[in-house]
SEGUNU-15012 format. One record per residue (C-alpha): y, x negated, z negated; residue in one letter; residue number from 0; chain. Coordinates in steps of 0.05 Angstrom, whole numbers, plus 5000, padded with zeros to 4 digits. Example, Ala and Ser with C-alpha at 12.3 -4.5 7.8 and 13.67 -1.06 7.14 Angstrom:
<site c2="4910" c1="4754" c3="4844" code="a" pos="0" unit="A"/>
<site c2="4979" c1="4727" c3="4857" code="s" pos="1" unit="A"/>
end
This chain:
<site c2="7435" c1="8481" c3="4259" code="m" pos="0" unit="A"/>
<site c2="7364" c1="8454" c3="4264" code="r" pos="1" unit="A"/>
<site c2="7349" c1="8411" c3="4324" code="a" pos="2" unit="A"/>
<site c2="7307" c1="8444" c3="4380" code="a" pos="3" unit="A"/>
<site c2="7268" c1="8378" c3="4393" code="i" pos="4" unit="A"/>
<site c2="7269" c1="8317" c3="4346" code="e" pos="5" unit="A"/>
<site c2="7241" c1="8246" c3="4364" code="l" pos="6" unit="A"/>
<site c2="7231" c1="8206" c3="4299" code="r" pos="7" unit="A"/>
<site c2="7212" c1="8131" c3="4301" code="g" pos="8" unit="A"/>
<site c2="7182" c1="8141" c3="4370" code="v" pos="9" unit="A"/>
<site c2="7147" c1="8080" c3="4406" code="w" pos="10" unit="A"/>
<site c2="7107" c1="8086" c3="4470" code="h" pos="11" unit="A"/>
<site c2="7067" c1="8040" c3="4515" code="t" pos="12" unit="A"/>
<site c2="7027" c1="8054" c3="4573" code="y" pos="13" unit="A"/>
<site c2="6953" c1="8037" c3="4578" code="p" pos="14" unit="A"/>
<site c2="6943" c1="7969" c3="4598" code="g" pos="15" unit="A"/>
<site c2="7016" c1="7946" c3="4587" code="s" pos="16" unit="A"/>
<site c2="7038" c1="7890" c3="4543" code="r" pos="17" unit="A"/>
<site c2="7110" c1="7921" c3="4533" code="r" pos="18" unit="A"/>
<site c2="7136" c1="7979" c3="4500" code="w" pos="19" unit="A"/>
<site c2="7170" c1="8030" c3="4545" code="a" pos="20" unit="A"/>
<site c2="7206" c1="8059" c3="4479" code="l" pos="21" unit="A"/>
<site c2="7222" c1="8022" c3="4416" code="e" pos="22" unit="A"/>
<site c2="7238" c1="8061" c3="4350" code="g" pos="23" unit="A"/>
<site c2="7277" c1="8120" c3="4385" code="v" pos="24" unit="A"/>
<site c2="7310" c1="8174" c3="4340" code="d" pos="25" unit="A"/>
<site c2="7340" c1="8231" c3="4382" code="l" pos="26" unit="A"/>
<site c2="7357" c1="8302" c3="4367" code="e" pos="27" unit="A"/>
<site c2="7361" c1="8354" c3="4423" code="i" pos="28" unit="A"/>
<site c2="7395" c1="8419" c3="4406" code="r" pos="29" unit="A"/>
<site c2="7403" c1="8489" c3="4440" code="e" pos="30" unit="A"/>
<site c2="7469" c1="8503" c3="4469" code="g" pos="31" unit="A"/>
<site c2="7487" c1="8430" c3="4483" code="r" pos="32" unit="A"/>
<site c2="7483" c1="8386" c3="4540" code="i" pos="33" unit="A"/>
<site c2="7458" c1="8313" c3="4531" code="l" pos="34" unit="A"/>
<site c2="7465" c1="8258" c3="4583" code="a" pos="35" unit="A"/>
<site c2="7416" c1="8200" c3="4581" code="v" pos="36" unit="A"/>
<site c2="7438" c1="8142" c3="4624" code="v" pos="37" unit="A"/>
<site c2="7413" c1="8071" c3="4630" code="g" pos="38" unit="A"/>
<site c2="7385" c1="8025" c3="4685" code="p" pos="39" unit="A"/>
<site c2="7316" c1="8034" c3="4719" code="n" pos="40" unit="A"/>
<site c2="7261" c1="8014" c3="4675" code="g" pos="41" unit="A"/>
<site c2="7303" c1="8031" c3="4612" code="s" pos="42" unit="A"/>
<site c2="7256" c1="8087" c3="4589" code="g" pos="43" unit="A"/>
<site c2="7293" c1="8150" c3="4606" code="k" pos="44" unit="A"/>
<site c2="7235" c1="8183" c3="4646" code="t" pos="45" unit="A"/>
<site c2="7187" c1="8164" c3="4586" code="t" pos="46" unit="A"/>
<site c2="7236" c1="8193" c3="4538" code="m" pos="47" unit="A"/>
<site c2="7242" c1="8261" c3="4573" code="l" pos="48" unit="A"/>
<site c2="7166" c1="8266" c3="4583" code="k" pos="49" unit="A"/>
<site c2="7154" c1="8253" c3="4507" code="l" pos="50" unit="A"/>
<site c2="7209" c1="8304" c3="4487" code="a" pos="51" unit="A"/>
<site c2="7176" c1="8351" c3="4534" code="g" pos="52" unit="A"/>
<site c2="7108" c1="8336" c3="4503" code="t" pos="53" unit="A"/>
<site c2="7077" c1="8312" c3="4570" code="l" pos="54" unit="A"/>
<site c2="7064" c1="8243" c3="4534" code="y" pos="55" unit="A"/>
<site c2="7039" c1="8235" c3="4465" code="r" pos="56" unit="A"/>
<site c2="7078" c1="8178" c3="4430" code="p" pos="57" unit="A"/>
<site c2="7040" c1="8114" c3="4414" code="t" pos="58" unit="A"/>
<site c2="7078" c1="8116" c3="4343" code="r" pos="59" unit="A"/>
<site c2="7124" c1="8167" c3="4313" code="g" pos="60" unit="A"/>
<site c2="7128" c1="8241" c3="4311" code="t" pos="61" unit="A"/>
<site c2="7156" c1="8291" c3="4361" code="v" pos="62" unit="A"/>
<site c2="7180" c1="8358" c3="4329" code="r" pos="63" unit="A"/>
<site c2="7194" c1="8423" c3="4365" code="l" pos="64" unit="A"/>
<site c2="7233" c1="8473" c3="4325" code="w" pos="65" unit="A"/>
<site c2="7209" c1="8441" c3="4261" code="g" pos="66" unit="A"/>
<site c2="7136" c1="8434" c3="4279" code="s" pos="67" unit="A"/>
<site c2="7098" c1="8367" c3="4289" code="d" pos="68" unit="A"/>
<site c2="7077" c1="8383" c3="4357" code="f" pos="69" unit="A"/>
<site c2="7017" c1="8335" c3="4362" code="w" pos="70" unit="A"/>
<site c2="6993" c1="8355" c3="4291" code="a" pos="71" unit="A"/>
<site c2="6994" c1="8428" c3="4314" code="s" pos="72" unit="A"/>
<site c2="6931" c1="8470" c3="4334" code="d" pos="73" unit="A"/>
<site c2="6925" c1="8489" c3="4409" code="g" pos="74" unit="A"/>
<site c2="6954" c1="8562" c3="4408" code="s" pos="75" unit="A"/>
<site c2="7017" c1="8534" c3="4370" code="q" pos="76" unit="A"/>
<site c2="7024" c1="8475" c3="4423" code="r" pos="77" unit="A"/>
<site c2="7017" c1="8524" c3="4478" code="l" pos="78" unit="A"/>
<site c2="7074" c1="8570" c3="4449" code="r" pos="79" unit="A"/>
<site c2="7119" c1="8513" c3="4437" code="l" pos="80" unit="A"/>
<site c2="7106" c1="8476" c3="4504" code="r" pos="81" unit="A"/>
<site c2="7127" c1="8542" c3="4543" code="r" pos="82" unit="A"/>
<site c2="7197" c1="8535" c3="4508" code="l" pos="83" unit="A"/>
<site c2="7210" c1="8466" c3="4543" code="v" pos="84" unit="A"/>
<site c2="7209" c1="8456" c3="4617" code="v" pos="85" unit="A"/>
<site c2="7211" c1="8384" c3="4647" code="y" pos="86" unit="A"/>
<site c2="7237" c1="8375" c3="4720" code="v" pos="87" unit="A"/>
<site c2="7213" c1="8314" c3="4755" code="h" pos="88" unit="A"/>
<site c2="7259" c1="8272" c3="4802" code="e" pos="89" unit="A"/>
<site c2="7207" c1="8280" c3="4859" code="k" pos="90" unit="A"/>
<site c2="7197" c1="8354" c3="4866" code="p" pos="91" unit="A"/>
<site c2="7127" c1="8383" c3="4875" code="v" pos="92" unit="A"/>
<site c2="7125" c1="8449" c3="4908" code="l" pos="93" unit="A"/>
<site c2="7070" c1="8496" c3="4918" code="v" pos="94" unit="A"/>
<site c2="7049" c1="8527" c3="4986" code="r" pos="95" unit="A"/>
<site c2="7097" c1="8582" c3="5008" code="g" pos="96" unit="A"/>
<site c2="7168" c1="8597" c3="5014" code="t" pos="97" unit="A"/>
<site c2="7228" c1="8571" c3="4973" code="a" pos="98" unit="A"/>
<site c2="7230" c1="8641" c3="4939" code="l" pos="99" unit="A"/>
<site c2="7158" c1="8641" c3="4920" code="h" pos="100" unit="A"/>
<site c2="7168" c1="8570" c3="4891" code="n" pos="101" unit="A"/>
<site c2="7229" c1="8590" c3="4848" code="v" pos="102" unit="A"/>
<site c2="7186" c1="8652" c3="4824" code="a" pos="103" unit="A"/>
<site c2="7123" c1="8610" c3="4811" code="y" pos="104" unit="A"/>
<site c2="7132" c1="8593" c3="4737" code="g" pos="105" unit="A"/>
<site c2="7148" c1="8666" c3="4723" code="l" pos="106" unit="A"/>
<site c2="7084" c1="8686" c3="4759" code="l" pos="107" unit="A"/>
<site c2="7047" c1="8632" c3="4715" code="l" pos="108" unit="A"/>
<site c2="7074" c1="8665" c3="4653" code="r" pos="109" unit="A"/>
<site c2="7047" c1="8733" c3="4672" code="g" pos="110" unit="A"/>
<site c2="7107" c1="8766" c3="4701" code="y" pos="111" unit="A"/>
<site c2="7095" c1="8822" c3="4748" code="p" pos="112" unit="A"/>
<site c2="7104" c1="8797" c3="4819" code="p" pos="113" unit="A"/>
<site c2="7164" c1="8843" c3="4836" code="e" pos="114" unit="A"/>
<site c2="7202" c1="8824" c3="4771" code="e" pos="115" unit="A"/>
<site c2="7188" c1="8752" c3="4784" code="a" pos="116" unit="A"/>
<site c2="7214" c1="8752" c3="4855" code="l" pos="117" unit="A"/>
<site c2="7277" c1="8789" c3="4837" code="e" pos="118" unit="A"/>
<site c2="7289" c1="8743" c3="4779" code="r" pos="119" unit="A"/>
<site c2="7280" c1="8685" c3="4828" code="a" pos="120" unit="A"/>
<site c2="7327" c1="8714" c3="4882" code="r" pos="121" unit="A"/>
<site c2="7381" c1="8724" c3="4825" code="s" pos="122" unit="A"/>
<site c2="7377" c1="8652" c3="4808" code="v" pos="123" unit="A"/>
<site c2="7380" c1="8633" c3="4881" code="m" pos="124" unit="A"/>
<site c2="7439" c1="8674" c3="4893" code="e" pos="125" unit="A"/>
<site c2="7478" c1="8646" c3="4830" code="r" pos="126" unit="A"/>
<site c2="7466" c1="8577" c3="4859" code="m" pos="127" unit="A"/>
<site c2="7490" c1="8598" c3="4925" code="g" pos="128" unit="A"/>
<site c2="7428" c1="8585" c3="4961" code="v" pos="129" unit="A"/>
<site c2="7397" c1="8652" c3="4976" code="a" pos="130" unit="A"/>
<site c2="7396" c1="8634" c3="5048" code="g" pos="131" unit="A"/>
<site c2="7335" c1="8589" c3="5034" code="l" pos="132" unit="A"/>
<site c2="7294" c1="8642" c3="5004" code="a" pos="133" unit="A"/>
<site c2="7249" c1="8655" c3="5067" code="s" pos="134" unit="A"/>
<site c2="7240" c1="8582" c3="5089" code="r" pos="135" unit="A"/>
<site c2="7169" c1="8550" c3="5079" code="e" pos="136" unit="A"/>
<site c2="7160" c1="8491" c3="5035" code="r" pos="137" unit="A"/>
<site c2="7154" c1="8442" c3="5094" code="g" pos="138" unit="A"/>
<site c2="7220" c1="8467" c3="5124" code="q" pos="139" unit="A"/>
<site c2="7260" c1="8444" c3="5065" code="l" pos="140" unit="A"/>
<site c2="7303" c1="8377" c3="5064" code="s" pos="141" unit="A"/>
<site c2="7293" c1="8331" c3="5006" code="a" pos="142" unit="A"/>
<site c2="7355" c1="8359" c3="4968" code="g" pos="143" unit="A"/>
<site c2="7334" c1="8431" c3="4982" code="e" pos="144" unit="A"/>
<site c2="7266" c1="8421" c3="4954" code="a" pos="145" unit="A"/>
<site c2="7297" c1="8386" c3="4892" code="q" pos="146" unit="A"/>
<site c2="7342" c1="8445" c3="4884" code="l" pos="147" unit="A"/>
<site c2="7287" c1="8493" c3="4886" code="v" pos="148" unit="A"/>
<site c2="7247" c1="8456" c3="4836" code="s" pos="149" unit="A"/>
<site c2="7306" c1="8457" c3="4788" code="i" pos="150" unit="A"/>
<site c2="7317" c1="8533" c3="4804" code="l" pos="151" unit="A"/>
<site c2="7243" c1="8544" c3="4785" code="r" pos="152" unit="A"/>
<site c2="7253" c1="8516" c3="4718" code="a" pos="153" unit="A"/>
<site c2="7318" c1="8554" c3="4708" code="v" pos="154" unit="A"/>
<site c2="7284" c1="8621" c3="4725" code="a" pos="155" unit="A"/>
<site c2="7232" c1="8612" c3="4671" code="a" pos="156" unit="A"/>
<site c2="7290" c1="8611" c3="4624" code="e" pos="157" unit="A"/>
<site c2="7266" c1="8559" c3="4573" code="p" pos="158" unit="A"/>
<site c2="7302" c1="8541" c3="4512" code="r" pos="159" unit="A"/>
<site c2="7308" c1="8473" c3="4531" code="v" pos="160" unit="A"/>
<site c2="7310" c1="8442" c3="4602" code="l" pos="161" unit="A"/>
<site c2="7298" c1="8368" c3="4613" code="l" pos="162" unit="A"/>
<site c2="7321" c1="8341" c3="4681" code="l" pos="163" unit="A"/>
<site c2="7305" c1="8273" c3="4711" code="d" pos="164" unit="A"/>
<site c2="7355" c1="8249" c3="4761" code="e" pos="165" unit="A"/>
<site c2="7373" c1="8320" c3="4785" code="p" pos="166" unit="A"/>
<site c2="7425" c1="8299" c3="4835" code="t" pos="167" unit="A"/>
<site c2="7387" c1="8245" c3="4867" code="a" pos="168" unit="A"/>
<site c2="7380" c1="8285" c3="4932" code="h" pos="169" unit="A"/>
<site c2="7439" c1="8332" c3="4930" code="l" pos="170" unit="A"/>
<site c2="7502" c1="8330" c3="4969" code="d" pos="171" unit="A"/>
<site c2="7568" c1="8332" c3="4938" code="l" pos="172" unit="A"/>
<site c2="7575" c1="8412" c3="4941" code="e" pos="173" unit="A"/>
<site c2="7507" c1="8420" c3="4913" code="k" pos="174" unit="A"/>
<site c2="7526" c1="8375" c3="4858" code="r" pos="175" unit="A"/>
<site c2="7585" c1="8414" c3="4839" code="r" pos="176" unit="A"/>
<site c2="7547" c1="8477" c3="4842" code="r" pos="177" unit="A"/>
<site c2="7493" c1="8445" c3="4798" code="l" pos="178" unit="A"/>
<site c2="7543" c1="8422" c3="4747" code="a" pos="179" unit="A"/>
<site c2="7572" c1="8493" c3="4743" code="s" pos="180" unit="A"/>
<site c2="7502" c1="8522" c3="4733" code="l" pos="181" unit="A"/>
<site c2="7491" c1="8470" c3="4676" code="l" pos="182" unit="A"/>
<site c2="7549" c1="8488" c3="4642" code="r" pos="183" unit="A"/>
<site c2="7534" c1="8566" c3="4646" code="e" pos="184" unit="A"/>
<site c2="7462" c1="8555" c3="4620" code="l" pos="185" unit="A"/>
<site c2="7494" c1="8513" c3="4563" code="r" pos="186" unit="A"/>
<site c2="7544" c1="8570" c3="4546" code="d" pos="187" unit="A"/>
<site c2="7485" c1="8619" c3="4546" code="r" pos="188" unit="A"/>
<site c2="7452" c1="8577" c3="4492" code="g" pos="189" unit="A"/>
<site c2="7403" c1="8533" c3="4529" code="m" pos="190" unit="A"/>
<site c2="7396" c1="8462" c3="4510" code="g" pos="191" unit="A"/>
<site c2="7400" c1="8412" c3="4570" code="v" pos="192" unit="A"/>
<site c2="7381" c1="8340" c3="4576" code="v" pos="193" unit="A"/>
<site c2="7397" c1="8304" c3="4641" code="v" pos="194" unit="A"/>
<site c2="7373" c1="8234" c3="4654" code="a" pos="195" unit="A"/>
<site c2="7416" c1="8207" c3="4706" code="t" pos="196" unit="A"/>
<site c2="7450" c1="8146" c3="4742" code="h" pos="197" unit="A"/>
<site c2="7501" c1="8198" c3="4764" code="d" pos="198" unit="A"/>
<site c2="7560" c1="8183" c3="4713" code="y" pos="199" unit="A"/>
<site c2="7605" c1="8233" c3="4746" code="l" pos="200" unit="A"/>
<site c2="7558" c1="8290" c3="4729" code="l" pos="201" unit="A"/>
<site c2="7546" c1="8265" c3="4660" code="a" pos="202" unit="A"/>
<site c2="7622" c1="8262" c3="4648" code="r" pos="203" unit="A"/>
<site c2="7630" c1="8334" c3="4680" code="r" pos="204" unit="A"/>
<site c2="7579" c1="8368" c3="4636" code="v" pos="205" unit="A"/>
<site c2="7554" c1="8332" c3="4579" code="a" pos="206" unit="A"/>
<site c2="7575" c1="8345" c3="4506" code="d" pos="207" unit="A"/>
<site c2="7540" c1="8278" c3="4482" code="e" pos="208" unit="A"/>
<site c2="7511" c1="8220" c3="4517" code="a" pos="209" unit="A"/>
<site c2="7465" c1="8164" c3="4502" code="v" pos="210" unit="A"/>
<site c2="7454" c1="8095" c3="4536" code="v" pos="211" unit="A"/>
<site c2="7384" c1="8070" c3="4540" code="l" pos="212" unit="A"/>
<site c2="7368" c1="7997" c3="4551" code="e" pos="213" unit="A"/>
<site c2="7300" c1="7962" c3="4545" code="e" pos="214" unit="A"/>
<site c2="7270" c1="8024" c3="4510" code="g" pos="215" unit="A"/>
<site c2="7323" c1="8026" c3="4459" code="r" pos="216" unit="A"/>
<site c2="7380" c1="8071" c3="4449" code="i" pos="217" unit="A"/>
<site c2="7440" c1="8021" c3="4448" code="r" pos="218" unit="A"/>
<site c2="7498" c1="8072" c3="4439" code="v" pos="219" unit="A"/>
<site c2="7514" c1="8145" c3="4430" code="r" pos="220" unit="A"/>
<site c2="7571" c1="8190" c3="4429" code="g" pos="221" unit="A"/>
<site c2="7622" c1="8230" c3="4465" code="p" pos="222" unit="A"/>
<site c2="7614" c1="8218" c3="4541" code="p" pos="223" unit="A"/>
<site c2="7686" c1="8195" c3="4554" code="g" pos="224" unit="A"/>
<site c2="7673" c1="8138" c3="4509" code="r" pos="225" unit="A"/>
<site c2="7598" c1="8123" c3="4517" code="v" pos="226" unit="A"/>
<site c2="7603" c1="8121" c3="4592" code="l" pos="227" unit="A"/>
<site c2="7660" c1="8071" c3="4594" code="e" pos="228" unit="A"/>
<site c2="7614" c1="8021" c3="4555" code="v" pos="229" unit="A"/>
end
């Protein structure tokens, strides 16, 4: 089966920097699979996710989405492809309003009728066991609750690939368990999921494959049970 997202010979550096954030990365992300990306701070995990999500353009190399060279495509093709992938930042950014409105926000941007968007948002919150947060205003949410709302906003949009950057950073043990269950459910429904994380327990629980990044290079990849023991 063709990869949903392919990084081929990808190098990336930030403006004004003399070092490479990524060096010669080759990676395939597939639908119906969970990939864990682990490594120390500064190893390039966030950079790699943002390149896969087309938020950054690589300095060198190619990013393909469903076989199309994203950065060589025209504007309408890029918009169509970009909507198939959602990236969730480690530090949640919520819009003004309730938690329910925030979960529905991505659907509203995609043109869903408000009633349908809110109903889908409620359903996602119920599945995660956090329906009680629905009426809380943005400023009333804890760091963990805000992080969960930002993840559920992405899930509600039903992308074909979901990219999560440190999704358990502010979650307690019970919410981590619920998130792991939700990610496995999404995988089983055919969604591709990439989790960049320091949480090795989450990676072992949910991932089908793992890669270890060090100093911008993939050092090892394979089954989580083997890779995460390295």
